Backbone bond lengths (Angstrom), bond angles and torsions (degrees), N, CA, C in turn:
res aa  C-N    CA-C-N  psi(-1)  N-CA   C-N-CA  omega(-1)  CA-C   N-CA-C  phi
1 M - - - 1.452 - - 1.522 111.12 -
2 E 1.319 115.94 153.87 1.453 120.64 174.19 1.522 110.09 -67.90
3 M 1.322 114.75 147.53 1.458 119.87 177.48 1.524 109.35 -70.44
4 R 1.324 116.13 162.62 1.454 122.96 176.59 1.530 109.47 -101.92
5 Q 1.329 116.52 149.20 1.463 120.79 177.87 1.521 109.45 -94.47
6 L 1.306 115.96 126.02 1.465 122.75 176.82 1.518 107.10 -131.89
7 G 1.331 115.96 100.72 1.455 118.60 -173.73 1.511 109.38 59.30
8 P 1.329 118.39 -129.17 1.470 120.83 179.91 1.522 113.71 -86.02
9 W 1.344 117.22 0.67 1.458 120.24 -172.00 1.519 113.07 -105.00
10 Q 1.315 115.22 148.65 1.458 122.77 167.39 1.526 106.59 -94.73
11 V 1.317 116.49 120.86 1.459 119.92 -178.59 1.523 110.37 -121.09
12 S 1.313 115.46 160.86 1.462 121.16 179.01 1.527 109.93 -61.69
13 P 1.343 118.23 152.55 1.470 121.22 -176.62 1.519 114.03 -60.18
14 M 1.305 117.85 -21.69 1.456 121.76 173.20 1.521 109.28 -131.41
15 G 1.316 114.97 149.73 1.449 120.66 173.08 1.511 108.78 -112.30
16 L 1.305 115.97 -171.08 1.467 120.74 175.25 1.519 108.97 -121.94
17 G 1.330 115.86 129.31 1.455 122.11 176.95 1.516 110.34 -90.47
18 C 1.333 117.08 130.76 1.463 121.36 -168.70 1.530 114.41 -107.45
19 W 1.321 116.90 27.48 1.470 120.83 176.36 1.532 110.42 -63.74
20 A 1.329 116.17 -52.69 1.467 120.65 -171.45 1.526 113.21 -62.42
21 I 1.335 117.87 -31.85 1.461 119.29 -176.15 1.517 112.37 -80.20
22 G 1.330 116.80 -0.48 1.458 119.39 177.32 1.514 113.27 -76.68
23 G 1.330 116.41 -21.27 1.458 119.71 -178.28 1.515 112.12 79.49
24 P 1.319 117.92 -164.65 1.468 121.76 -173.13 1.526 113.84 -67.97
25 F 1.319 115.45 142.91 1.456 123.82 163.68 1.527 107.15 -159.74
26 Y 1.330 117.13 169.37 1.465 119.77 -166.58 1.524 111.65 -135.74
27 D 1.339 115.65 150.60 1.459 120.00 -179.19 1.525 111.20 -86.15
28 L 1.327 116.86 -173.25 1.461 121.52 -176.84 1.521 113.12 -63.24
29 D 1.342 116.74 -23.42 1.467 121.71 178.07 1.521 112.19 -96.91
30 N 1.334 115.74 12.68 1.461 123.16 -179.84 1.522 113.28 65.45
31 K 1.325 117.18 24.95 1.459 121.28 173.60 1.526 109.58 -89.86
32 P 1.338 117.43 141.38 1.466 120.17 -179.31 1.523 112.56 -59.98
33 C 1.324 114.88 138.64 1.470 121.62 175.55 1.521 111.63 -117.78
34 G 1.324 116.89 -2.02 1.461 120.64 -179.17 1.511 112.05 -101.30
35 W 1.312 115.67 -178.16 1.469 122.16 -178.37 1.522 111.99 -106.91
36 G 1.334 116.77 26.59 1.459 120.03 176.60 1.516 112.66 96.55
37 E 1.328 114.21 -178.43 1.462 121.04 -178.36 1.527 111.00 -64.95
38 V 1.324 115.28 149.85 1.461 120.83 -178.60 1.524 110.56 -130.85
39 D 1.313 114.72 157.65 1.462 122.40 173.18 1.527 106.07 -110.19
40 D 1.321 117.33 110.48 1.463 120.92 -174.58 1.523 112.71 -60.81
41 K 1.325 116.78 -33.38 1.465 119.50 179.07 1.520 110.58 -64.38
42 V 1.337 116.38 -39.93 1.471 120.93 176.98 1.524 110.12 -66.27
43 S 1.342 116.85 -41.51 1.464 120.97 179.50 1.521 111.16 -60.59
44 I 1.315 116.38 -43.87 1.468 120.69 -178.88 1.525 110.54 -66.36
45 K 1.323 117.59 -40.46 1.467 120.56 176.52 1.528 110.68 -61.58
46 A 1.342 116.23 -38.29 1.459 120.45 179.82 1.525 111.05 -66.72
47 I 1.325 116.85 -40.46 1.467 120.89 177.23 1.520 110.20 -62.49
48 H 1.318 116.74 -44.10 1.466 120.53 178.66 1.531 111.28 -64.00
49 A 1.338 116.36 -36.20 1.464 120.03 177.44 1.527 110.09 -64.24
50 G 1.323 116.74 -37.33 1.457 120.51 177.19 1.512 111.83 -63.98
51 I 1.318 116.61 -44.20 1.466 120.63 178.38 1.523 110.14 -62.26
52 D 1.335 116.99 -43.01 1.465 121.22 178.36 1.524 111.64 -62.30
53 A 1.343 116.99 -28.21 1.468 121.48 -179.50 1.527 112.12 -86.29
54 G 1.331 116.90 1.26 1.465 120.11 176.06 1.512 115.12 101.32
55 I 1.326 118.36 7.37 1.457 121.27 179.38 1.532 109.42 -85.82
56 N 1.331 116.03 128.05 1.468 119.29 -179.16 1.524 113.25 -127.25
57 F 1.343 117.03 16.12 1.463 121.05 177.68 1.519 109.93 -126.32
58 F 1.333 115.92 126.45 1.458 121.78 -179.77 1.521 109.44 -127.98
59 D 1.335 115.28 133.84 1.461 121.71 -177.24 1.516 109.91 -121.90
60 T 1.327 116.36 126.29 1.457 121.05 177.38 1.527 108.96 -136.26
61 A 1.319 117.15 -165.85 1.463 122.62 176.50 1.515 107.89 -154.94
62 A 1.321 115.91 148.83 1.461 119.85 -179.77 1.520 111.86 -58.11
63 V 1.334 116.47 -36.82 1.468 119.95 -173.97 1.523 113.49 -76.66
64 Y 1.317 119.77 -17.93 1.461 120.70 -178.36 1.529 110.10 -62.55
65 G 1.317 115.30 113.92 1.462 119.37 -176.77 1.512 112.47 67.58
66 A 1.351 117.04 20.62 1.471 122.22 -177.56 1.530 110.46 53.28
67 G 1.318 115.63 49.91 1.457 121.94 177.92 1.515 114.58 98.48
68 H 1.321 117.40 -13.24 1.464 119.80 -173.41 1.531 112.89 -69.02
69 S 1.319 117.21 -38.28 1.467 119.72 179.19 1.525 110.78 -60.18
70 E 1.327 116.65 -43.68 1.469 119.63 178.33 1.524 111.36 -61.60
71 K 1.331 116.85 -41.63 1.467 120.21 -179.93 1.524 111.54 -62.10
72 V 1.335 116.28 -45.30 1.474 120.46 -178.96 1.524 109.99 -65.03
73 L 1.326 116.49 -43.27 1.462 120.07 179.45 1.524 110.69 -63.52
74 G 1.322 117.00 -40.45 1.454 120.55 177.37 1.522 112.38 -61.06
75 Q 1.329 116.38 -40.43 1.465 120.26 177.51 1.524 110.70 -65.25
76 A 1.321 116.23 -43.33 1.457 120.57 -176.55 1.528 112.23 -66.63
77 L 1.332 116.70 -30.21 1.464 120.27 -175.94 1.529 113.45 -92.60
78 E 1.323 116.63 4.58 1.464 119.46 178.25 1.525 110.14 -58.96
79 G 1.316 115.99 125.38 1.458 121.12 -177.84 1.518 113.63 81.84
80 K 1.319 117.62 -3.29 1.464 121.78 -178.69 1.529 112.15 -123.85
81 R 1.330 116.51 0.23 1.463 121.37 -170.29 1.523 113.42 -55.75
82 E 1.315 118.69 -41.34 1.465 121.47 -174.49 1.525 112.59 -65.76
83 K 1.329 116.89 -19.81 1.463 120.56 -178.21 1.529 112.44 -91.50
84 I 1.331 116.20 -3.89 1.465 121.62 -170.54 1.530 111.70 -115.07
85 V 1.317 116.33 141.78 1.468 121.83 168.73 1.529 106.34 -97.93
86 L 1.317 115.55 119.42 1.458 122.44 -169.37 1.526 111.02 -114.30
87 A 1.324 115.90 127.33 1.463 121.32 178.83 1.524 109.97 -123.10
88 T 1.317 115.88 141.05 1.458 120.85 171.54 1.527 108.46 -140.78
89 K 1.328 115.90 177.21 1.467 120.39 -174.29 1.527 110.65 -131.43
90 F 1.330 114.22 157.41 1.460 121.45 -178.95 1.525 109.28 -138.62
91 G 1.321 115.62 166.51 1.458 120.61 176.33 1.516 113.94 122.79
92 V 1.330 116.90 -15.15 1.468 121.30 178.93 1.522 108.06 -112.65
93 D 1.315 116.60 122.77 1.463 121.25 -179.75 1.524 109.88 -92.17
94 F 1.320 116.97 152.64 1.468 121.01 -175.51 1.513 110.63 -157.12
95 D 1.313 114.78 162.89 1.460 122.73 176.48 1.523 108.18 -104.13
96 T 1.319 117.08 122.73 1.467 120.12 -174.92 1.526 112.61 -72.34
97 T 1.326 117.76 -23.66 1.467 120.42 -179.24 1.524 111.38 -76.32
98 S 1.321 116.81 -51.68 1.465 121.00 -179.64 1.520 112.32 -84.24
99 K 1.350 115.88 -11.94 1.468 123.23 -175.96 1.538 111.05 57.43
100 S 1.319 114.84 39.08 1.456 120.42 -178.20 1.524 111.17 -114.42
101 I 1.326 115.82 141.45 1.456 121.47 172.85 1.526 108.25 -68.83
102 T 1.331 116.30 135.12 1.465 120.19 -177.78 1.526 112.91 -115.31
103 G 1.322 117.56 -8.37 1.458 120.05 -179.81 1.517 110.84 156.69
104 S 1.332 115.60 -161.33 1.458 121.15 179.28 1.521 109.30 -136.49
105 F 1.328 116.25 167.94 1.466 120.02 -179.13 1.528 110.12 -153.35
106 H 1.325 115.59 155.01 1.460 121.46 175.11 1.530 111.40 -144.16
107 E 1.330 116.43 0.47 1.456 120.62 -176.33 1.530 111.22 -74.21
108 Q 1.328 115.40 149.85 1.462 120.80 -175.63 1.525 112.83 -57.68
109 S 1.325 117.56 -44.90 1.466 119.95 -177.34 1.522 111.13 -62.49
110 N 1.330 116.63 -39.77 1.460 120.45 179.08 1.521 111.82 -70.83
111 I 1.317 117.52 -38.15 1.467 120.44 178.72 1.521 110.22 -61.48
112 I 1.320 116.42 -44.86 1.468 120.28 -179.77 1.527 110.60 -65.60
113 K 1.337 116.66 -42.83 1.471 120.60 179.10 1.521 111.58 -61.89
114 H 1.323 116.57 -45.25 1.462 119.97 -178.49 1.529 111.70 -71.23
115 C 1.317 117.47 -30.71 1.464 119.60 175.18 1.525 110.29 -62.61
116 E 1.318 116.42 -44.02 1.472 120.59 178.37 1.528 110.70 -60.16
117 A 1.325 116.44 -40.42 1.464 120.15 179.75 1.526 111.25 -65.89
118 S 1.329 116.56 -39.89 1.468 119.85 178.27 1.522 110.91 -66.31
119 L 1.313 117.26 -41.03 1.469 120.52 177.62 1.528 110.97 -58.07
120 K 1.320 115.86 -41.57 1.466 119.86 -179.89 1.517 110.96 -66.05
121 R 1.347 116.78 -45.65 1.468 119.57 -179.49 1.523 111.55 -65.51
122 L 1.310 116.52 -38.05 1.468 120.90 -178.75 1.527 112.67 -79.24
123 N 1.336 116.36 -7.29 1.466 121.59 178.47 1.529 111.05 57.04
124 T 1.338 115.31 48.66 1.457 120.53 -178.82 1.522 109.77 -143.06
125 D 1.325 116.48 160.50 1.461 121.48 178.92 1.523 112.44 -91.17
126 Y 1.327 116.88 -12.16 1.463 119.82 -176.93 1.524 110.25 -153.11
127 I 1.311 115.73 152.99 1.467 123.37 174.91 1.528 106.97 -111.46
128 D 1.297 116.60 130.58 1.462 119.14 -177.28 1.526 112.23 -71.46
129 V 1.337 117.03 -46.87 1.468 120.72 -179.16 1.529 108.39 -133.04
130 Y 1.322 116.06 112.85 1.467 122.44 -179.06 1.521 107.55 -103.96
131 Q 1.358 116.33 120.09 1.457 120.24 -170.40 1.522 112.90 -117.28
132 L 1.314 115.91 135.47 1.452 121.83 173.12 1.531 108.42 -68.22
133 H 1.334 116.31 130.56 1.465 122.03 -172.17 1.531 112.92 -102.10
134 L 1.325 116.89 5.41 1.462 121.15 -177.01 1.523 109.05 -98.10
135 N 1.309 116.05 100.84 1.464 123.43 -171.05 1.524 113.20 -52.71
136 D 1.344 116.78 -43.63 1.462 119.98 -173.14 1.525 112.60 -121.47
137 L 1.318 117.61 34.53 1.454 120.39 174.60 1.534 109.13 -53.46
138 P 1.331 118.63 131.68 1.466 120.71 -179.73 1.524 112.30 -56.16
139 L 1.308 115.80 143.00 1.461 121.42 -178.03 1.520 112.04 -61.58
140 S 1.313 117.48 -22.96 1.466 120.98 -179.33 1.527 112.67 -64.19
141 H 1.338 117.17 -18.03 1.467 120.95 -179.20 1.530 113.01 -96.98
142 V 1.321 117.35 -3.41 1.465 120.62 -173.02 1.524 112.11 -61.70
143 D 1.321 118.22 -43.73 1.466 120.64 -176.83 1.521 111.75 -59.34
144 E 1.339 116.44 -42.20 1.464 119.72 179.87 1.523 111.20 -65.68
145 V 1.326 116.63 -40.12 1.463 119.89 179.38 1.527 110.69 -65.94
146 L 1.332 116.64 -44.62 1.466 120.13 179.88 1.529 111.40 -62.59
147 L 1.322 116.82 -40.89 1.465 120.36 177.63 1.522 110.58 -60.86
148 S 1.321 116.12 -41.85 1.473 121.16 179.40 1.518 110.90 -63.32
149 L 1.319 116.20 -43.31 1.465 120.50 -178.47 1.526 111.56 -68.53
150 E 1.323 116.87 -38.63 1.461 119.21 177.56 1.533 110.51 -64.37
151 K 1.329 117.45 -34.58 1.462 120.29 175.97 1.521 110.93 -63.97
152 L 1.346 116.05 -39.53 1.461 120.00 179.00 1.532 111.14 -67.88
153 V 1.327 116.65 -32.79 1.468 119.90 174.61 1.524 109.97 -65.49
154 E 1.325 116.16 -44.63 1.464 121.15 -179.12 1.527 112.27 -59.70
155 T 1.326 116.08 -36.17 1.469 119.93 -178.25 1.533 112.38 -86.41
156 G 1.330 117.27 -4.24 1.460 120.80 177.70 1.512 114.75 83.28
157 K 1.336 116.89 6.00 1.461 119.61 -179.98 1.532 111.37 -72.01
158 I 1.326 116.19 -35.13 1.464 121.16 175.37 1.529 107.79 -130.78
159 R 1.336 116.56 162.34 1.461 119.96 -179.46 1.531 112.49 -111.92
160 R 1.303 116.33 -36.68 1.463 121.60 175.96 1.526 107.75 -143.67
161 Y 1.329 116.99 171.55 1.459 119.90 179.17 1.528 110.81 -146.74
162 G 1.327 115.56 170.47 1.457 121.12 179.48 1.515 109.91 -161.98
163 W 1.314 116.10 -175.43 1.477 122.10 -179.60 1.516 108.14 -131.96
164 S 1.317 115.95 130.09 1.463 121.43 172.87 1.521 106.95 -89.92
165 T 1.326 116.35 95.59 1.453 121.91 -175.96 1.517 110.43 -149.35
166 D 1.319 116.13 146.62 1.460 121.09 178.02 1.527 111.87 -97.57
167 H 1.331 116.59 7.03 1.455 121.13 -173.85 1.531 111.87 -105.36
168 L 1.317 116.91 127.08 1.455 121.90 -178.50 1.526 112.02 -62.66
169 D 1.326 118.45 -41.03 1.461 119.60 -178.08 1.524 111.63 -64.31
170 R 1.336 117.17 -33.63 1.467 120.14 176.11 1.530 110.59 -67.79
171 A 1.328 115.90 -43.16 1.461 120.01 178.95 1.528 111.00 -61.86
172 E 1.320 115.94 -41.79 1.468 120.48 179.26 1.525 110.94 -60.91
173 A 1.319 116.20 -43.58 1.464 120.49 -179.02 1.530 111.24 -65.95
174 F 1.319 117.16 -43.63 1.467 120.88 -176.22 1.524 111.51 -71.54
175 S 1.313 116.98 -30.89 1.464 120.39 -177.38 1.522 112.25 -64.69
176 Q 1.343 117.20 -13.11 1.463 120.54 177.55 1.528 111.53 -73.23
177 G 1.325 116.87 -16.32 1.459 120.33 179.42 1.522 111.41 -67.84
178 K 1.314 116.17 138.80 1.466 121.99 -174.98 1.525 112.64 -57.15
179 H 1.323 117.29 -39.47 1.462 121.03 -175.03 1.530 113.15 -109.16
180 C 1.329 117.05 21.51 1.467 120.29 174.59 1.526 108.63 -71.45
181 A 1.330 116.69 127.94 1.464 120.54 -175.46 1.511 113.64 -124.43
182 A 1.342 118.12 -12.34 1.465 118.60 -172.67 1.519 111.48 -156.75
183 I 1.322 114.76 151.23 1.458 122.62 167.32 1.519 106.27 -124.03
184 Q 1.323 115.97 128.75 1.465 120.17 178.05 1.522 108.70 -104.45
185 F 1.335 116.39 130.29 1.459 119.15 -178.34 1.523 111.51 -151.71
186 Q 1.331 114.13 157.65 1.460 121.98 178.43 1.530 108.71 -66.69
187 N 1.324 116.65 129.48 1.461 119.19 -178.88 1.519 109.88 -163.62
188 N 1.326 116.35 125.67 1.454 121.71 172.12 1.523 108.33 -158.18
189 V 1.299 117.22 174.60 1.463 120.62 -172.79 1.522 112.89 -63.30
190 L 1.334 117.90 -25.47 1.460 121.52 179.04 1.525 112.90 -95.63
191 D 1.298 117.37 -8.34 1.466 122.27 -175.58 1.525 107.80 -146.02
192 Q 1.316 115.51 72.99 1.457 121.69 -168.49 1.531 112.07 -85.99
193 N 1.317 115.16 138.96 1.462 121.30 173.40 1.527 107.35 -117.55
194 T 1.320 115.56 76.88 1.471 120.21 -175.67 1.522 112.04 -68.68
195 R 1.326 117.38 -30.07 1.463 119.62 -178.50 1.535 110.93 -64.37
196 L 1.327 116.73 -45.73 1.458 118.98 179.37 1.524 111.67 -72.75
197 T 1.333 116.63 -33.06 1.469 119.66 176.34 1.524 110.11 -60.49
198 H 1.319 116.96 -46.91 1.464 121.31 179.08 1.526 111.21 -66.71
199 F 1.329 116.71 -39.84 1.459 120.20 -179.87 1.531 110.67 -60.02
200 C 1.318 116.48 -46.74 1.468 120.24 -179.38 1.531 111.31 -63.16
201 F 1.320 116.54 -39.65 1.461 120.07 178.77 1.530 110.36 -63.44
202 E 1.316 116.06 -45.67 1.474 120.73 -177.42 1.527 111.93 -66.22
203 H 1.330 117.07 -31.46 1.466 120.76 -176.33 1.523 112.94 -104.01
204 K 1.341 115.87 12.03 1.464 121.46 176.81 1.537 112.52 54.67
205 L 1.332 114.64 42.93 1.459 121.79 175.02 1.521 109.29 -107.60
206 A 1.308 117.26 145.19 1.464 119.76 174.45 1.524 108.65 -68.98
207 A 1.326 116.63 132.28 1.465 122.33 176.79 1.522 107.40 -98.94
208 I 1.331 116.52 90.42 1.461 121.12 -179.59 1.520 107.69 -78.58
209 N 1.321 116.78 120.47 1.467 120.90 -173.73 1.520 111.71 -104.53
210 R 1.356 115.03 107.88 1.461 119.47 171.31 1.537 108.40 -86.72
211 G 1.327 114.41 160.24 1.465 119.01 -177.86 1.513 114.19 63.51
212 P 1.337 119.56 33.50 1.468 119.86 -176.75 1.527 113.51 -66.01
213 L 1.339 116.05 -18.72 1.467 120.69 -179.54 1.529 111.53 -110.97
214 A 1.331 116.35 18.66 1.475 121.85 177.75 1.523 111.47 51.98
215 M 1.316 116.07 47.79 1.465 123.48 179.05 1.526 112.45 54.16
216 G 1.321 115.70 35.00 1.461 120.48 176.98 1.504 114.77 98.84
217 L 1.330 118.51 -14.21 1.457 120.14 -178.98 1.525 110.92 -61.92
218 L 1.345 116.34 -33.39 1.464 120.77 -179.67 1.532 113.00 -81.41
219 S 1.324 116.46 6.69 1.468 119.34 175.19 1.525 111.38 -78.49
220 G 1.352 115.90 -21.08 1.459 120.25 -177.32 1.513 113.39 84.41
221 K 1.339 117.16 4.03 1.473 120.56 -177.23 1.528 112.97 -81.87
222 Y 1.321 116.65 -15.04 1.463 119.13 -172.06 1.529 111.42 -111.73
223 H 1.316 115.21 137.80 1.460 121.03 178.11 1.527 108.40 -124.98
224 R 1.306 116.09 -179.64 1.465 120.17 -171.24 1.524 114.23 -62.09
225 Q 1.314 117.63 -29.44 1.465 119.95 -176.27 1.520 112.96 -98.58
226 A 1.329 117.14 -7.60 1.460 119.85 -178.32 1.519 110.43 -68.18
227 I 1.333 116.94 130.72 1.454 122.36 -179.68 1.531 108.51 -113.85
228 L 1.325 115.69 128.60 1.448 121.16 -179.40 1.525 111.28 -72.17
229 D 1.309 115.15 156.37 1.458 120.94 174.41 1.530 109.15 -57.68
230 P 1.326 118.09 139.61 1.471 120.51 -179.44 1.526 113.46 -55.88
231 K 1.336 117.26 -26.73 1.457 120.87 -179.22 1.529 112.59 -88.58
232 D 1.321 117.69 -5.25 1.464 121.67 -179.81 1.527 109.53 -65.58
233 I 1.331 116.93 133.67 1.453 120.72 -177.67 1.523 112.20 -58.42
234 R 1.328 116.38 -29.68 1.475 119.63 -179.40 1.527 111.62 -73.09
235 N 1.308 116.66 -13.05 1.463 121.69 175.90 1.525 110.70 -95.40
236 I 1.315 115.76 -34.26 1.455 121.11 -175.26 1.527 111.74 -75.76
237 N 1.326 117.10 -33.92 1.458 120.83 -175.92 1.529 112.12 -120.60
238 P 1.328 118.43 61.93 1.466 119.74 -176.56 1.526 113.65 -63.20
239 E 1.340 117.29 -28.28 1.460 119.18 -179.19 1.526 111.27 -74.21
240 W 1.309 116.72 -19.66 1.458 122.11 -177.33 1.529 110.28 -94.58
241 L 1.320 115.89 -43.21 1.459 120.84 -177.71 1.528 108.60 -104.98
242 K 1.307 115.50 91.85 1.461 121.59 -167.10 1.519 115.08 -72.45
243 Y 1.333 118.26 -8.12 1.459 119.45 -177.23 1.523 112.30 -77.59
244 F 1.335 115.97 -15.40 1.464 121.48 179.28 1.522 108.73 -129.58
245 N 1.333 116.82 138.78 1.457 121.67 179.83 1.525 109.87 -131.17
246 N 1.336 116.13 127.42 1.460 121.26 179.67 1.532 112.62 52.35
247 G 1.323 114.69 39.73 1.454 119.74 175.96 1.511 115.66 83.04
248 K 1.321 116.88 3.13 1.467 120.17 -178.91 1.523 110.37 -125.59
249 A 1.332 115.36 150.49 1.453 120.11 176.10 1.524 109.50 -64.53
250 S 1.322 116.52 143.11 1.459 122.07 -178.96 1.524 111.00 -58.72
251 P 1.339 119.10 119.37 1.470 121.37 179.39 1.527 112.58 -59.08
252 A 1.331 116.71 -37.52 1.469 119.81 -179.31 1.515 111.07 -64.64
253 L 1.331 116.76 -41.48 1.463 119.99 179.98 1.526 111.11 -72.21
254 L 1.328 117.05 -35.32 1.468 119.72 176.60 1.525 110.59 -63.10
255 S 1.319 117.21 -37.79 1.470 121.06 178.19 1.527 110.31 -64.03
256 K 1.327 115.87 -42.81 1.466 119.39 177.62 1.527 110.95 -62.97
257 L 1.331 115.49 -41.44 1.462 120.24 -179.70 1.527 111.11 -62.65
258 E 1.319 116.55 -42.10 1.473 119.98 179.27 1.522 111.32 -59.47
259 G 1.326 116.79 -33.50 1.453 120.32 -177.67 1.514 114.41 -72.98
260 I 1.333 116.95 -22.59 1.471 119.96 -176.83 1.529 113.30 -117.05
261 Q 1.334 116.65 0.45 1.467 120.18 -172.90 1.524 112.95 -59.85
262 S 1.322 117.42 -38.06 1.472 119.82 -177.68 1.526 111.27 -64.77
263 I 1.326 117.42 -30.69 1.467 120.25 178.06 1.519 109.95 -74.72
264 L 1.323 116.55 -44.28 1.461 120.40 -179.36 1.526 112.01 -62.36
265 T 1.314 117.17 -32.54 1.472 120.55 -177.49 1.531 112.79 -97.00
266 S 1.318 116.36 15.19 1.467 119.64 179.23 1.522 111.08 -70.11
267 N 1.314 116.19 160.08 1.472 123.15 176.44 1.524 113.35 57.97
268 G 1.333 116.12 32.81 1.458 120.04 174.38 1.506 115.73 80.58
269 R 1.327 117.78 9.94 1.458 120.08 178.93 1.527 110.98 -76.75
270 T 1.322 115.86 149.96 1.451 119.94 165.36 1.529 106.67 -77.16
271 L 1.320 117.02 168.60 1.457 120.09 179.37 1.533 110.76 -61.85
272 I 1.311 116.67 -41.67 1.464 120.39 178.56 1.522 110.86 -62.75
273 Q 1.319 116.59 -44.17 1.463 119.80 178.65 1.524 111.24 -62.38
274 G 1.329 116.88 -34.35 1.455 121.03 176.80 1.512 112.07 -68.81
275 A 1.329 116.54 -37.43 1.471 120.78 177.91 1.528 110.37 -63.71
276 L 1.317 116.81 -40.02 1.460 120.66 176.70 1.526 110.77 -68.74
277 A 1.338 116.12 -37.68 1.462 120.50 178.85 1.520 111.81 -63.17
278 W 1.348 116.68 -33.69 1.468 119.90 176.61 1.525 110.44 -64.27
279 I 1.325 116.73 -42.84 1.467 120.29 179.46 1.521 110.38 -60.50
280 W 1.321 117.11 -45.14 1.466 119.85 178.94 1.526 111.79 -64.40
281 G 1.311 116.15 -32.86 1.453 119.98 179.98 1.510 113.96 -72.61
282 S 1.339 116.67 -17.50 1.465 120.37 -175.83 1.522 112.68 -81.61
283 S 1.340 117.68 -23.42 1.460 120.94 179.69 1.525 109.82 -172.87
284 S 1.312 116.13 150.78 1.466 120.46 177.60 1.529 111.42 -78.04
285 N 1.324 117.53 -5.42 1.463 121.79 -179.39 1.528 113.03 -97.58
286 T 1.332 117.81 -9.51 1.456 120.25 -174.31 1.524 112.15 -72.13
287 L 1.324 115.01 143.47 1.453 122.17 -177.89 1.524 108.76 -141.10
288 P 1.336 118.23 87.97 1.467 121.10 -178.30 1.526 111.43 -70.24
289 I 1.328 115.76 146.21 1.473 121.09 179.84 1.532 109.74 -129.23
290 P 1.326 117.72 71.07 1.462 119.39 178.95 1.528 111.32 -61.02
291 G 1.325 115.15 145.07 1.450 119.89 177.44 1.525 110.77 -77.73
292 F 1.324 115.99 172.72 1.462 120.02 -177.56 1.522 109.60 -160.13
293 R 1.323 113.89 158.51 1.466 121.21 172.91 1.527 111.48 -134.26
294 T 1.330 117.11 -22.86 1.469 120.43 -174.12 1.524 111.53 -130.88
295 V 1.318 114.45 162.64 1.461 121.27 175.67 1.526 110.29 -60.33
296 E 1.329 115.77 -42.51 1.467 120.55 -177.20 1.525 111.36 -60.06
297 Q 1.320 117.42 -41.87 1.466 120.53 178.38 1.523 111.07 -62.09
298 V 1.308 116.14 -45.67 1.468 120.56 -178.27 1.521 110.80 -62.38
299 V 1.323 117.06 -47.01 1.464 120.99 -177.19 1.524 110.68 -63.50
300 S 1.328 117.14 -44.18 1.465 120.68 -179.80 1.524 111.39 -64.22
301 N 1.334 116.51 -44.75 1.457 119.86 179.61 1.523 111.82 -64.14
302 A 1.334 116.12 -40.38 1.462 120.39 -178.48 1.530 111.68 -63.53
303 K 1.329 117.13 -29.02 1.462 119.90 179.71 1.525 112.36 -66.56
304 A 1.336 116.19 -14.96 1.465 119.33 175.01 1.517 110.79 -59.46
305 M 1.334 116.75 -30.05 1.467 120.48 -179.86 1.524 111.58 -65.40
306 E 1.330 116.64 -26.61 1.470 120.05 178.14 1.524 111.30 -69.78
307 H 1.337 116.32 -32.84 1.466 120.92 179.48 1.522 112.47 -80.86
308 G 1.319 116.67 -30.74 1.456 120.83 179.36 1.518 113.28 79.42
309 A 1.330 114.88 -166.47 1.462 122.05 -175.71 1.520 111.66 -78.59
310 L 1.329 115.88 157.52 1.462 119.93 170.70 1.523 108.77 -66.27
311 S 1.313 116.30 154.57 1.465 120.96 179.94 1.526 110.51 -73.66
312 T 1.314 115.99 163.97 1.462 120.89 177.06 1.524 110.82 -58.27
313 A 1.341 116.03 -40.96 1.466 120.22 179.63 1.519 111.22 -64.16
314 Q 1.337 117.51 -40.60 1.462 121.09 178.63 1.525 111.08 -66.90
315 M 1.315 116.59 -40.26 1.467 120.24 177.90 1.523 110.75 -61.45
316 Q 1.332 116.37 -41.46 1.454 120.70 -179.87 1.525 111.14 -67.47
317 E 1.338 116.03 -39.21 1.469 119.92 179.48 1.526 110.70 -64.13
318 I 1.327 116.99 -41.50 1.460 120.59 177.55 1.521 110.39 -62.91
319 K 1.319 116.61 -42.54 1.467 120.71 179.36 1.530 110.97 -58.76
320 Q 1.326 116.06 -44.22 1.472 120.25 -179.85 1.521 111.37 -66.07
321 L 1.324 117.10 -40.89 1.465 120.31 -178.52 1.530 111.04 -67.75
322 L 1.304 117.72 -39.37 1.460 120.65 179.96 1.520 112.26 -71.58
323 N 1.313 115.68 -27.11 1.464 119.32 178.52 1.516 111.98 -81.18
C-alpha cells in the first residue's frame, strides 16, 4: 500500500494504538479505564513485531496506565526512535501512585510541564505529534492551547500537533494552527464520521482513526448471547463505549455487521482486515490505529496492508447496504 502523509512524514497506512498496553488505571469515579493487567515483555515484543511488519507510527497518551504506556513504548523504541513517528496526548491529569485520573488541564504552564514528563517517560528529546486529549474542550480555550503548542514547537520539544476530537467545529478551530498536522477521531464502518474524514482530506490533515475495530466488535468474536467478563471495560462503562451494552455486543450493530460481512471478508481477508480496508477505502488521508496486546494481533492486523483498501464498488455496496 501507499504510505500516508502525516505532516512532513511518510508513515505506514496503519499505526498501532497503545491504550491497551498501559495496563490498569481509573477514572474520577474509580471505575477502570484500562484493559486489564499487562505483561510488558509481551507488549515490547508486539511493538517490535509491528516495526518488523513495516509499521512506523505509534500513538499513545500520557494517561494510559497513568504514564505506563509511554514508559513501555519508550523502552521498546530504544535504538529505533529515529525510524519512528511518535504521537502522544495531553490534557488529562493523573496520580502515578494510585493510577487514578485527577482532572484535566489546558493551561500553558501545565501543558509544558506535562510535555516534559511525557518526554522523560518516552525516553526521547522530542515528540513528533502532540495531541490534545480533551474531546470537547470549549472553543474559548483553543487560542491558549495553540499558543502553548507553538511555543513547544519553537523549543523543539514537539514537531507537530493535533486534537483528538469527534467534533468538526473543534477540528476547524485547531486546523488554524501553523503546525497542526492531524485530527484524531472515532471512525469505523459501523460508526462513520464522514464529516471529519472529508474535512481532513480537504485540509491535507492526517485523519488518525481510533476505534477502527469498534472496540473489538468488528473482530467477529462476539455474538448476541456472548456476555463480557464483569471486569471488562466494555461492561463497566456502557455509556462511554457504545458498541457494547450491559455486557453484550449491540444487537443493532451486529445486524449491520452481518449484512456487510461477506464484503469485508472478500479476497481472503479476515473480518478485522476488512474493517481496516474499509477505512483505507474511505480516504487517502485515513490512518487507523488498532489497539493490541499480543504479537499475534499485531502480525494479523499488519497483514491487512498486503490486501489494501476495498474497491470503490465494494465501498459503494457497503454504503447502500448500511443505508
